[in-house]
C-alpha positions, 0 to 999 in steps of 0.5 A, a space after each residue: 080617736 088618737 091623741 094626734 087626731 084630737 089635737 088636730 080637731 082642737 086646733 081646727 076648732 080654735 082656728 074657726 073661733 073668731 078672733 077678739 078685737 083685742 087679739 086683732 089689735 095685738 096682731 096689728 101691733 106684731 105686724 108693724 114694721 120698722 118704718 112704722 115704729 120709727 114714725 111712732 117714735 118720732 111722733 112721741 118725741 116731737 110731740 113731747 118737744 112741742 108740748 115742752 116748747 109752748 108749755 108756758 104759753 097762754 090764751 089769746 084772740 079767738 080763745 076769748 069767745 069760747 072761754 067766756 061767751 059760749 055758756 061757761 060764764 053765767 050771763 055772758 053767753 053770746 049765741 050758741 055753739 050751733 051759731 057760726 063763728 067766723 063762718 065756721 060751724 064750731 060745735 065740736 070745737 066749742 064742746 072741746 073747749 067747754 070740757 077742758 074749761 070745766 076740767 082745768 079752768 084757765 089755770 094752765 094752757 097745757 091741756 089745750 096744747 096737748 089736744 092741739 098737738 094730738 090732732 097734728 100727730 093724728 093727721 100724720 099717722 092717718 096720712 101714713 096709713 093711707 099711703 101705705 094702704 094704697 101701695 106707697 113704698 114704705 120709705 116714701 110713706 115714712 118720709 112724707 109723714 115725717 115731712 108733715 110732722 116736722 113742717 114749719 109752713 104754719 107754726 100756729 097749727 102746732 102752738 096756737 090752741 084755737 087752731 084745733 078747729 082746723 086740725 081737728 077737722 082734718 084729723 077726724 076727716 082723715 080718720 074717716 077715710 082711714 076707716 073706709 080703707 081699712 074696712 075695704 068700704 064695708 057697710 059698717 066702715 062707711 057708716 063710721 066714716 060718715 060719722 067721723 066726717 060729720 064731726 070734722 064738719 063740726 070743727 070748722 069748714 076745713 072739714 069740707 075738704 075731707 068730705 070732698 077727698 072721701 067722696 072722690 076717692 071712694 067713688 073712684 076706687 070703689 063705687 059711686 054708691 059707696 062714695 055717696 054713702 060716705 059723703 052724703 050724710 055729712 054733706 046733708 048734715 052740713 047743709 041743714 046746719 047752714 040753712 038754719 044757723 050758718 047763713 047769718 054767720 056767713 054774711 047772709 043776704 048782705 054779703 058781697 063777693 067783690 071781684 070773683 076773678 081774684 079767686 083763681 089767683 088765690 087758689 093758684 098761690 095756695 097750691 104752689 106756694 106751700 112747697 116753697 114755704 115748706 123749704 124756705 125757698 119761695 121760688 121753687 113752689 110753682 116748679 114742684 107743683 108743676 112737676 107733681 101735676 106732670 107726674 099725675 098725668 104721666 105716671 102709669 107704673 105707680 099703684 092705681 089706688 095711690 094715684 087715685 088718692 093723689 088726684 082726690 087730694 088735689 081736688 080736695 085742696 082745690 075745693 078748700 082753696 076756692 072756699 077760702 078764697 070766696 070767704 076772704 073775698 067776702 071780708 075784703 082780705 083776699 090778698 092776705 092768706 093765713 099760714 094755716 091754709 098752707 098746712 091744709 094744702 100740704 096735708 091734702 097734696 101729700 099723696 101727690 108728693 108721695 107718688 112723685 117721690 116714689 116714681 123718682 125712686 124707681 127711676 134712679 140708677 145704681 147704687 140704690 143707696 145714693 138717692 135714698 141718702 140724698 132724699 134723707 139728707 134733704 128731709 133732715 134739712 127740711 125738718 131742721 128748718 121746720 123746727 126752727 120756724 115753730 120754735 121762733 113762732 112759739 117764742 113770740 106767741 108765748 111772750 104775747 099770750 102771757 102778757 094777757 094774763 098780766 093784763 087780766 090781773 091788771 083789770 082786776 086791780 083796776 076794778 078793785 080800785 073802783 076805776 070805771 071802764 070808759 073804753 069798749 074797743 081796744 082791738 077788734 081781734 085780740 080783745 073781742 068780748 073782753 071787758 074789765 067787768 067781765 074779768 073782775 067777776 068772781 066766776 072768772 077770777 076763780 078759773 084764772 091762775 093766782 097772781 098779782 098785777 105788776 105796775 106795768 100790767 096795771 098801767 097796760 090794762 088801764 090804758 086799754 079800758 080806763 083811758 078814752 079819746 073821742 068826740 063823746 063826753 065822759 062826765 069826768 070834768 074835774 079841776 085839772 092840773 095840766 102841764 104843757 110839757 113839750 113844744 108849746 109857746 107858753 104855759 097853761 092858763 091856770 083858770 078854768 075854761 078854754 084857751 088857745 095855745 100854739 104848738 111849735 113842734 110836730 109832736 107836742 105833748 101835755 101831761 094831766 094829773 088824773 087824781 080821781 078821774 079827769 077829762 079835758 077837751 082839745 080842738 086842733 088839726 091833729 089826726 093822731 093822739 097818743 096816750 100813755 099812763 105813768 105811775 110810781 115812775 113806771 111808764 105804761 105802753 102807749 096807745 094811738 088813737 085816730 081822730 079827725 082834725 078839727 073835731 072837738 076831742 075829749 080826752 079822759 081817764 078814770 085811772 087814779 093817781 097817775 099821770 096821763 101823757 098826751 101827744 099829738 101829731 101836728 103843730 099849729 093852734 090848739 084850743 085846750 079846755 079844762 075845769 
């Protein structure tokens, strides 16, 4: 055998040898085009900017449930991760928090922020892959992906870590559909996709939209049996969870749905307003949506796979909005649509948007660069608007969330001063599950950033938990030093007991020295009482209490050595009781 023959035989044997996964990955990298490299660079740079932008933020609101009450602090567990949270199955969300909490405590917000932004980037890349794989022109696919990357329709999705329950669902669900497309609906691809879609459902009910997207797209583009194999298992898993755990979290037999006729209006607003919100011109939303639907109905030159994906995205967005509408109707808040729902709609409707832009590009006349330049300039303006929206939200969120760290330090200072908590409800959302005793526990102290409470932080914490206004007694009646500071007909009676005074202004105020704890009683026609603590010339934030006029109201505080200022919202006769 000649050397050339031997060489060809060796070459043939090498060609017949299956490529390793690493070789295949290298081959995919070599095949990446300029548009993909540009998108990857934009994702890295903008992702880094987003991390820097909100790096000094902290936790807030929904975070408290998963940080304190889902098995992280002994004795504070309220339910399990399998229980519904706000109607969602949050197992994967809760496990993500648990891992990050075990690794980093609450000393820094960065790990949670990086995960949140990582999910956003994964959504962008998944949409790009789906568009390219279904025949979308590369420039249109790039522009559509960038529109999602730089969107400002829901800044919380890029700043507030608890939003990972929704972005995680979208990221895993879209990754599952990418797997189906890349493997051409092979059996192993359908199995892996079903697993990823199941994980999406474990982040939140937002995962339902990705299951609908997968079911419709795979059934139409490949076969109904393939659609059932990819969507059936996650649907069965979710139904089983809902039957065992989810029904109680969704309201159970006691839930009411109000006027279901409001749901179609909610769906319409969700489908149309997203585009107006994205560009900062609300009125254009219905026009853009109508144009996309018209294009879906009339475009016969676009790639069939892309058109199928667009219809599937529309079906998924509609299903998502119907579920959201019914859910918000259940809680009596259907007129309030959180901004994050616009983010879902933008992602799910992006194939329809890409299909429309692709047709517009085909229909344009020479020179070809003119429409490309126009669309590129519009995209730049859109991105600038989106980045501005995210920056503004980040500034507000960072300021508000960091205040909670100061309040936690204030709660610890209050507990160390043996000041009993007498108020259990400050705000039903941002304060859910937070108590002074919880924050003062050693297990919580050790996971928080080190620091001392400023006097304002301590006064704020004391206003939250160490001041009480209500019809109940607080067992704090002690000799009281009261000053009728503003708007009264005479000075306070020095002897203990009850006396009648007349408020001569609409907003009278009195002051009480708290000493080691104090309580007074007031009967008046006021329906609103504002309390504020002062110590060492530092004035704390006020807190407004709603009361029933004519009731005997007890006003008390366990904050030591402070001045409690109490304002009312009505003139007239007041009966003030003290010891």
